[in-house]
C-alpha positions as CSV (number, residue, x, y, z in Angstrom):
1,X,25.8,19.1,4.4
2,X,29.3,19.5,5.7
3,X,30.7,22.9,6.6
4,X,33.2,22.9,3.7
5,X,30.4,22.3,1.1
6,X,28.2,24.9,2.8
7,X,31.0,27.5,2.6
8,X,31.5,26.6,-1.1
9,X,27.8,27.2,-1.8
10,X,27.9,30.5,0.0
11,X,30.9,31.7,-2.0
12,X,29.5,30.5,-5.3
13,X,26.1,32.2,-4.7
14,X,27.8,35.4,-3.8
15,X,29.9,35.3,-6.9
16,X,26.9,34.6,-9.2
17,X,24.9,37.5,-7.6
18,X,27.9,39.8,-8.0
19,X,28.5,38.8,-11.6
20,X,24.7,39.1,-12.5
21,X,23.3,41.7,-10.1
22,X,20.3,42.5,-12.3
23,X,19.2,38.8,-12.4
24,X,16.4,37.8,-10.0
25,X,17.5,34.8,-7.9
26,X,14.7,32.5,-6.9
27,X,15.2,30.1,-4.1
28,X,14.3,26.4,-4.4
29,X,11.5,26.9,-1.8
30,X,10.1,29.8,-3.8
31,X,10.1,27.7,-7.0
32,X,8.4,24.8,-5.3
33,X,5.6,27.1,-4.2
34,X,5.3,28.8,-7.6
35,X,5.2,25.5,-9.5
36,X,2.1,24.6,-7.6
37,X,0.5,28.1,-7.8
38,X,1.0,29.1,-11.5
39,X,2.1,27.9,-14.9
40,X,5.8,28.5,-15.3
41,X,8.2,27.9,-18.1
42,X,11.1,26.0,-16.8
43,X,14.3,26.3,-18.9
44,X,17.0,23.8,-18.4
45,X,20.3,25.5,-19.4
46,X,22.5,22.4,-19.6
47,X,23.8,20.1,-22.3
48,X,21.8,17.4,-23.8
49,X,23.7,14.7,-21.9
50,X,23.1,16.5,-18.6
51,X,19.4,16.9,-19.4
52,X,19.1,13.2,-20.4
53,X,20.2,12.1,-16.9
54,X,17.5,14.1,-15.1
55,X,15.7,17.5,-15.1
56,X,12.8,19.2,-13.4
57,X,9.4,18.0,-14.4
58,X,8.2,19.7,-17.7
59,X,11.4,21.6,-18.2
60,X,12.4,22.6,-21.7
61,X,16.1,22.3,-22.5
62,X,17.8,25.3,-24.1
63,X,21.3,25.5,-25.3
64,X,23.4,27.6,-22.8
65,X,24.8,29.7,-25.6
66,X,21.4,30.6,-27.1
67,X,21.1,34.3,-28.0
68,X,18.0,34.2,-30.3
69,X,15.0,33.4,-28.3
70,X,12.4,33.5,-31.1
71,X,12.2,29.7,-31.1
72,X,10.8,29.8,-27.5
73,X,7.6,31.3,-28.8
74,X,6.8,33.0,-25.5
75,X,5.3,36.3,-24.7
76,X,7.7,38.8,-23.1
77,X,5.8,38.7,-19.8
78,X,5.8,34.9,-19.5
79,X,7.0,33.7,-16.1
80,X,10.3,31.9,-16.8
81,X,12.6,30.2,-14.4
82,X,16.0,29.0,-15.7
83,X,18.3,26.5,-14.0
84,X,21.6,24.7,-14.8
85,X,23.8,22.7,-12.4
86,X,24.7,25.5,-9.9
87,X,23.2,28.7,-11.4
88,X,26.0,30.3,-13.4
89,X,25.0,29.3,-16.9
90,X,21.3,29.9,-16.1
91,X,22.0,33.4,-14.7
92,X,23.9,34.2,-17.8
93,X,21.0,33.1,-19.9
94,X,18.5,35.0,-17.8
95,X,20.6,38.1,-18.3
96,X,20.3,37.7,-22.0
97,X,16.6,37.0,-21.8
98,X,16.2,40.2,-19.9
99,X,18.2,42.1,-22.5
100,X,15.9,40.6,-25.1
101,X,12.8,42.0,-23.3
102,X,11.6,39.1,-21.1
103,X,10.3,40.9,-18.0
104,X,9.6,37.9,-15.7
105,X,12.7,35.8,-16.1
106,X,14.5,34.5,-13.0
107,X,17.3,32.1,-12.1
108,X,16.9,29.2,-9.8
109,X,19.6,29.9,-7.2
110,X,21.6,26.8,-6.5
111,X,19.9,25.3,-9.6
112,X,19.3,21.5,-10.0
113,X,22.1,20.6,-7.6
114,X,20.5,22.4,-4.6
115,X,17.1,21.3,-5.7
116,X,18.1,17.6,-5.7
117,X,20.3,18.0,-2.5
118,X,17.1,19.1,-0.7
119,X,15.3,15.9,-1.8
120,X,13.1,17.7,-4.3
121,X,12.1,15.6,-7.4
122,X,14.0,15.2,-10.6
123,X,12.8,13.2,-13.6
124,X,13.9,11.3,-16.7
125,X,11.3,10.4,-19.3
126,X,8.5,11.4,-17.0
127,X,9.6,9.2,-14.1
128,X,11.1,10.3,-10.9
129,X,14.8,9.3,-10.5
130,X,17.5,9.9,-7.9
131,X,20.5,10.9,-10.0
132,X,21.7,14.2,-11.4
133,X,24.5,14.7,-13.9
134,X,27.5,16.0,-11.8
135,X,28.8,18.3,-14.7
136,X,32.4,17.5,-13.8
137,X,34.5,16.2,-10.9
138,X,35.0,19.7,-9.4
139,X,31.4,21.0,-9.6
140,X,30.0,17.6,-8.8
141,X,31.4,17.9,-5.3
142,X,28.5,20.3,-4.6
143,X,26.1,17.5,-5.3
144,X,25.5,14.9,-2.6
145,X,27.5,11.8,-3.4
146,X,24.4,9.5,-3.6
147,X,22.9,11.8,-6.2
148,X,25.8,11.8,-8.6
149,X,25.1,9.9,-11.8
């Protein structure tokens, strides 16, 4: 990763942590370990078109604006990890989950962009793919060029 992109990531993560200080930020390495160790609920906090390009295996898509979580049908102590493109929308959703009483909700820091940039798997229709929706031209710069759908 070039120095400019690395600096952008550092600034973005700092901004997200500052905006949502109460939201637990889970690293991609921590998520990779937890996926193997326990049953997690992965919530993809992106649009339908973003989700259709690729997502983490077994992730459930949830609208980023969701405020009523009753349709999730989850106990309040369920281990939940939310992600979006870079972590802002998912941190905002985790904040609302926590306010609703979910005690084990966390955000995937760097979200699907960082996950894919590290060579970790993303899927479409149950099959591993190499592309990720870039969200837009600006945010897509944080995604390695060969991964941009």
